[in-house]
C-alpha positions in Angstrom: -14.3 -48.5 12.4 -16.4 -47.3 9.4 -17.2 -44.0 11.2 -13.5 -43.4 11.6 -12.7 -44.1 7.9 -15.6 -41.8 6.8 -14.4 -39.1 9.1 -10.8 -39.4 7.8 -11.9 -39.3 4.2 -14.2 -36.3 4.8 -11.4 -34.4 6.5 -9.0 -35.2 3.7 -11.5 -34.0 1.1 -12.1 -30.8 3.0 -8.4 -30.0 3.3 -7.9 -30.7 -0.4 -10.8 -28.5 -1.4 -9.5 -25.6 0.8 -6.0 -26.0 -0.7 -7.2 -25.9 -4.3 -9.5 -22.9 -3.5 -6.6 -21.0 -2.0 -4.3 -21.7 -4.9 -6.7 -20.3 -7.5 -6.1 -16.6 -6.7 -2.4 -17.1 -6.5 -2.3 -18.7 -9.9 -4.4 -15.9 -11.4 -1.9 -13.3 -10.0 1.1 -15.2 -11.4 -0.1 -15.0 -15.0 0.6 -11.3 -15.3 -3.0 -10.2 -15.8 -5.1 -7.6 -13.9 -8.7 -8.8 -13.6 -11.3 -6.1 -13.1 -14.3 -7.7 -11.3 -17.6 -7.3 -13.2 -15.7 -6.4 -16.4 -14.3 -8.2 -19.4 -11.2 -6.0 -19.2 -8.0 -8.0 -18.7 -4.8 -6.1 -18.8 -1.1 -7.2 -18.6 0.8 -5.9 -15.6 4.3 -4.5 -16.3 6.9 -6.3 -14.1 9.7 -4.5 -12.3 12.8 -4.9 -14.6 14.8 -1.9 -13.4 18.4 -3.0 -12.7 18.1 -6.3 -14.7 20.4 -7.3 -17.5 18.5 -6.3 -20.7 18.3 -9.9 -22.0 16.6 -11.1 -18.8 14.4 -8.1 -18.6 13.1 -8.7 -22.1 12.4 -12.3 -21.3 10.6 -11.3 -18.2 8.3 -8.8 -20.0 7.7 -11.2 -22.9 6.7 -14.0 -20.4 3.9 -11.8 -19.1 2.2 -11.4 -22.5 2.9 -14.8 -24.1 1.9 -15.7 -26.7 1.3 -12.1 -27.8 4.5 -10.5 -29.1 5.3 -7.0 -27.8 7.1 -4.1 -29.5 10.0 -3.8 -27.0 12.2 -0.8 -27.7 15.4 0.3 -26.1 16.8 3.7 -25.5 20.5 4.1 -24.9 22.5 7.2 -24.1 23.9 8.9 -27.1 21.8 6.7 -29.4 24.3 3.9 -29.0 23.2 0.7 -30.8 22.2 -2.1 -28.5 23.7 -5.2 -30.1 24.5 -7.6 -27.3 21.6 -7.6 -24.8 23.8 -9.0 -22.1 26.1 -5.8 -22.2 23.2 -3.5 -21.0 21.3 -3.0 -17.8 17.8 -1.5 -17.6 17.7 1.8 -15.8 14.2 2.9 -16.7 11.0 1.5 -18.0 7.7 2.6 -19.6 5.1 1.6 -18.5 6.2 1.7 -14.9 6.2 -1.4 -12.6 2.6 -2.4 -11.8 1.1 -0.3 -14.6 -1.0 -1.8 -17.5 0.7 -2.7 -20.7 -1.5 -1.4 -23.5 -3.4 -4.0 -25.6 -3.6 -1.4 -28.4 0.0 -0.4 -28.9 1.7 -3.5 -27.4 4.6 -1.2 -26.7 7.2 -1.3 -23.9 10.2 1.0 -23.8 13.3 0.2 -21.7 16.0 2.8 -21.0 19.4 1.1 -20.8 22.9 1.9 -19.7 26.3 0.1 -19.6 26.9 -1.7 -16.3 29.6 0.8 -15.4 27.8 4.0 -16.4 26.4 6.2 -13.7 23.7 8.0 -15.7 20.7 6.6 -17.5 19.7 7.3 -21.1 
C-alpha cells in the first residue's frame, strides 16, 4: 500500500515538473522578447499588424514593449490626418514582422489606409 502511494506521488511530481519545464519557453516567447543565448541583448519583436484596424494594431505593438512607451507614427496617403484610429487599417509597417524594435529609437511607423482604399500610403 505504501509503495503504491509513493509511486503515485512520484509520478505526479514528475509530470508536474515536466509540465512546468515545458511551459517556461512558451512563456518566454509570449512576452515579445528575443533572447540571444550567451548575451545580455534582449530585443522586442515586432508583431504582424498588417491588415489590422489601427487602434488594435497600436495596442498590439504597445503590449509587446510594456511598460516602455514607443513613438508610434502613422503615415496616410496624401498626408491625411489620422484622427479616429478605428477608421484606418494598417497596410504597411516598419520594422517588419519578426524584426527587432530598436531600444535606441523606440520608433515604429505604420502606413495606413481607409478600409475601402485600394492603395497604401
